[in-house]
N, CA, C and O atoms as a GROMACS GRO file, in nm:
protein
  200
    1MET      N    1   2.893  -1.925  -2.270
    1MET     CA    2   2.805  -1.826  -2.212
    1MET      C    3   2.870  -1.689  -2.220
    1MET      O    4   2.992  -1.674  -2.219
    2ALA      N    5   2.786  -1.591  -2.228
    2ALA     CA    6   2.837  -1.453  -2.231
    2ALA      C    7   2.871  -1.406  -2.090
    2ALA      O    8   2.810  -1.448  -1.992
    3ASP      N    9   2.970  -1.320  -2.083
    3ASP     CA   10   3.011  -1.266  -1.954
    3ASP      C   11   2.928  -1.140  -1.925
    3ASP      O   12   2.932  -1.045  -2.003
    4HIS      N   13   2.854  -1.139  -1.815
    4HIS     CA   14   2.769  -1.025  -1.780
    4HIS      C   15   2.824  -0.953  -1.658
    4HIS      O   16   2.746  -0.900  -1.578
    5GLY      N   17   2.953  -0.952  -1.642
    5GLY     CA   18   3.011  -0.893  -1.521
    5GLY      C   19   3.015  -0.742  -1.520
    5GLY      O   20   3.006  -0.682  -1.413
    6ASP      N   21   3.028  -0.677  -1.636
    6ASP     CA   22   3.040  -0.531  -1.643
    6ASP      C   23   2.907  -0.467  -1.679
    6ASP      O   24   2.832  -0.520  -1.760
    7LEU      N   25   2.880  -0.354  -1.619
    7LEU     CA   26   2.764  -0.275  -1.654
    7LEU      C   27   2.808  -0.179  -1.766
    7LEU      O   28   2.880  -0.083  -1.741
    8GLN      N   29   2.766  -0.206  -1.887
    8GLN     CA   30   2.818  -0.130  -1.999
    8GLN      C   31   2.763   0.013  -2.003
    8GLN      O   32   2.830   0.102  -2.055
    9TYR      N   33   2.643   0.037  -1.950
    9TYR     CA   34   2.592   0.174  -1.956
    9TYR      C   35   2.672   0.266  -1.868
    9TYR      O   36   2.678   0.386  -1.894
   10ALA      N   37   2.735   0.212  -1.764
   10ALA     CA   38   2.815   0.295  -1.673
   10ALA      C   39   2.955   0.320  -1.726
   10ALA      O   40   3.020   0.416  -1.686
   11THR      N   41   3.000   0.235  -1.815
   11THR     CA   42   3.137   0.251  -1.866
   11THR      C   43   3.144   0.299  -2.006
   11THR      O   44   3.253   0.319  -2.058
   12ALA      N   45   3.031   0.320  -2.073
   12ALA     CA   46   3.030   0.362  -2.211
   12ALA      C   47   3.076   0.508  -2.221
   12ALA      O   48   3.046   0.590  -2.134
   13THR      N   49   3.148   0.538  -2.325
   13THR     CA   50   3.194   0.677  -2.343
   13THR      C   51   3.082   0.759  -2.404
   13THR      O   52   3.008   0.711  -2.489
   14GLY      N   53   3.072   0.883  -2.358
   14GLY     CA   54   2.969   0.971  -2.411
   14GLY      C   55   2.832   0.950  -2.352
   14GLY      O   56   2.735   1.008  -2.402
   15ASN      N   57   2.819   0.869  -2.250
   15ASN     CA   58   2.691   0.841  -2.188
   15ASN      C   59   2.663   0.944  -2.080
   15ASN      O   60   2.744   0.959  -1.988
   16ASP      N   61   2.553   1.014  -2.089
   16ASP     CA   62   2.518   1.116  -1.992
   16ASP      C   63   2.400   1.065  -1.908
   16ASP      O   64   2.285   1.101  -1.934
   17TYR      N   65   2.429   0.983  -1.810
   17TYR     CA   66   2.325   0.918  -1.732
   17TYR      C   67   2.243   1.021  -1.653
   17TYR      O   68   2.122   1.004  -1.637
   18ALA      N   69   2.308   1.128  -1.604
   18ALA     CA   70   2.236   1.229  -1.527
   18ALA      C   71   2.128   1.296  -1.613
   18ALA      O   72   2.019   1.325  -1.564
   19ALA      N   73   2.159   1.322  -1.738
   19ALA     CA   74   2.060   1.382  -1.829
   19ALA      C   75   1.944   1.287  -1.852
   19ALA      O   76   1.828   1.328  -1.855
   20HIS      N   77   1.974   1.158  -1.870
   20HIS     CA   78   1.868   1.060  -1.889
   20HIS      C   79   1.776   1.054  -1.765
   20HIS      O   80   1.654   1.048  -1.777
   21GLU      N   81   1.838   1.054  -1.650
   21GLU     CA   82   1.759   1.048  -1.526
   21GLU      C   83   1.674   1.173  -1.511
   21GLU      O   84   1.559   1.162  -1.469
   22GLN      N   85   1.725   1.291  -1.543
   22GLN     CA   86   1.647   1.413  -1.533
   22GLN      C   87   1.530   1.413  -1.632
   22GLN      O   88   1.420   1.459  -1.600
   23THR      N   89   1.554   1.361  -1.752
   23THR     CA   90   1.448   1.350  -1.852
   23THR      C   91   1.338   1.257  -1.800
   23THR      O   92   1.219   1.288  -1.816
   24TYR      N   93   1.375   1.146  -1.740
   24TYR     CA   94   1.277   1.052  -1.687
   24TYR      C   95   1.196   1.117  -1.574
   24TYR      O   96   1.073   1.102  -1.568
   25ARG      N   97   1.266   1.189  -1.485
   25ARG     CA   98   1.193   1.253  -1.374
   25ARG      C   99   1.098   1.359  -1.428
   25ARG      O  100   0.987   1.373  -1.377
   26SER      N  101   1.138   1.434  -1.531
   26SER     CA  102   1.049   1.534  -1.592
   26SER      C  103   0.928   1.467  -1.655
   26SER      O  104   0.816   1.516  -1.643
   27PHE      N  105   0.951   1.354  -1.722
   27PHE     CA  106   0.840   1.282  -1.782
   27PHE      C  107   0.740   1.232  -1.677
   27PHE      O  108   0.618   1.244  -1.695
   28VAL      N  109   0.791   1.176  -1.568
   28VAL     CA  110   0.703   1.128  -1.462
   28VAL      C  111   0.626   1.243  -1.401
   28VAL      O  112   0.507   1.230  -1.370
   29ASN      N  113   0.691   1.357  -1.382
   29ASN     CA  114   0.622   1.475  -1.329
   29ASN      C  115   0.514   1.522  -1.426
   29ASN      O  116   0.404   1.556  -1.383
   30LEU      N  117   0.543   1.523  -1.554
   30LEU     CA  118   0.443   1.565  -1.652
   30LEU      C  119   0.323   1.470  -1.652
   30LEU      O  120   0.209   1.516  -1.665
   31VAL      N  121   0.346   1.342  -1.638
   31VAL     CA  122   0.237   1.244  -1.633
   31VAL      C  123   0.150   1.270  -1.510
   31VAL      O  124   0.027   1.266  -1.518
   32LYS      N  125   0.213   1.296  -1.395
   32LYS     CA  126   0.137   1.325  -1.272
   32LYS      C  127   0.049   1.448  -1.290
   32LYS      O  128  -0.069   1.446  -1.254
   33VAL      N  129   0.106   1.554  -1.345
   33VAL     CA  130   0.028   1.677  -1.366
   33VAL      C  131  -0.085   1.652  -1.465
   33VAL      O  132  -0.197   1.700  -1.445
   34GLY      N  133  -0.056   1.577  -1.571
   34GLY     CA  134  -0.161   1.547  -1.668
   34GLY      C  135  -0.275   1.467  -1.610
   34GLY      O  136  -0.392   1.496  -1.637
   35ILE      N  137  -0.242   1.366  -1.530
   35ILE     CA  138  -0.347   1.287  -1.464
   35ILE      C  139  -0.428   1.373  -1.370
   35ILE      O  140  -0.551   1.364  -1.365
   36GLY      N  141  -0.360   1.456  -1.295
   36GLY     CA  142  -0.431   1.546  -1.203
   36GLY      C  143  -0.527   1.640  -1.276
   36GLY      O  144  -0.638   1.664  -1.230
   37THR      N  145  -0.481   1.693  -1.391
   37THR     CA  146  -0.564   1.784  -1.469
   37THR      C  147  -0.688   1.709  -1.521
   37THR      O  148  -0.799   1.762  -1.518
   38VAL      N  149  -0.669   1.589  -1.570
   38VAL     CA  150  -0.783   1.512  -1.623
   38VAL      C  151  -0.881   1.480  -1.510
   38VAL      O  152  -1.002   1.486  -1.530
   39VAL      N  153  -0.830   1.447  -1.390
   39VAL     CA  154  -0.919   1.419  -1.278
   39VAL      C  155  -1.000   1.541  -1.240
   39VAL      O  156  -1.119   1.530  -1.214
   40VAL      N  157  -0.938   1.656  -1.236
   40VAL     CA  158  -1.011   1.780  -1.205
   40VAL      C  159  -1.117   1.810  -1.309
   40VAL      O  160  -1.228   1.851  -1.275
   41ILE      N  161  -1.083   1.791  -1.435
   41ILE     CA  162  -1.181   1.818  -1.543
   41ILE      C  163  -1.300   1.722  -1.529
   41ILE      O  164  -1.415   1.764  -1.542
   42VAL      N  165  -1.274   1.596  -1.502
   42VAL     CA  166  -1.384   1.498  -1.487
   42VAL      C  167  -1.471   1.533  -1.366
   42VAL      O  168  -1.593   1.523  -1.373
   43ILE      N  169  -1.410   1.572  -1.257
   43ILE     CA  170  -1.488   1.612  -1.139
   43ILE      C  171  -1.573   1.733  -1.169
   43ILE      O  172  -1.691   1.737  -1.133
   44LEU      N  173  -1.516   1.832  -1.235
   44LEU     CA  174  -1.593   1.952  -1.270
   44LEU      C  175  -1.706   1.918  -1.367
   44LEU      O  176  -1.816   1.973  -1.356
   45MET      N  177  -1.682   1.829  -1.461
   45MET     CA  178  -1.788   1.787  -1.554
   45MET      C  179  -1.900   1.719  -1.476
   45MET      O  180  -2.018   1.746  -1.500
   46ALA      N  181  -1.864   1.631  -1.383
   46ALA     CA  182  -1.966   1.562  -1.303
   46ALA      C  183  -2.047   1.661  -1.222
   46ALA      O  184  -2.168   1.643  -1.207
   47TYR      N  185  -1.984   1.764  -1.169
   47TYR     CA  186  -2.053   1.862  -1.085
   47TYR      C  187  -2.146   1.950  -1.169
   47TYR      O  188  -2.262   1.970  -1.132
   48PHE      N  189  -2.097   2.001  -1.281
   48PHE     CA  190  -2.174   2.099  -1.358
   48PHE      C  191  -2.269   2.036  -1.458
   48PHE      O  192  -2.367   2.100  -1.496
   49LEU      N  193  -2.246   1.917  -1.500
   49LEU     CA  194  -2.331   1.854  -1.602
   49LEU      C  195  -2.439   1.761  -1.549
   49LEU      O  196  -2.523   1.712  -1.626
   50VAL      N  197  -2.436   1.735  -1.418
   50VAL     CA  198  -2.536   1.644  -1.362
   50VAL      C  199  -2.636   1.721  -1.280
   50VAL      O  200  -2.729   1.662  -1.224
   0.00000   0.00000   0.00000
């Protein structure tokens, strides 16, 4: 069996975990803003087109 005792992402050289986490947070924020924008557009379409 393979030994799974060490977390390799934490011990790898050249790994910038903080940058990865910031990129993920930015992506999640962008998705939230995009969904909000689409919801507002759909609501405005429903109001003005009906």
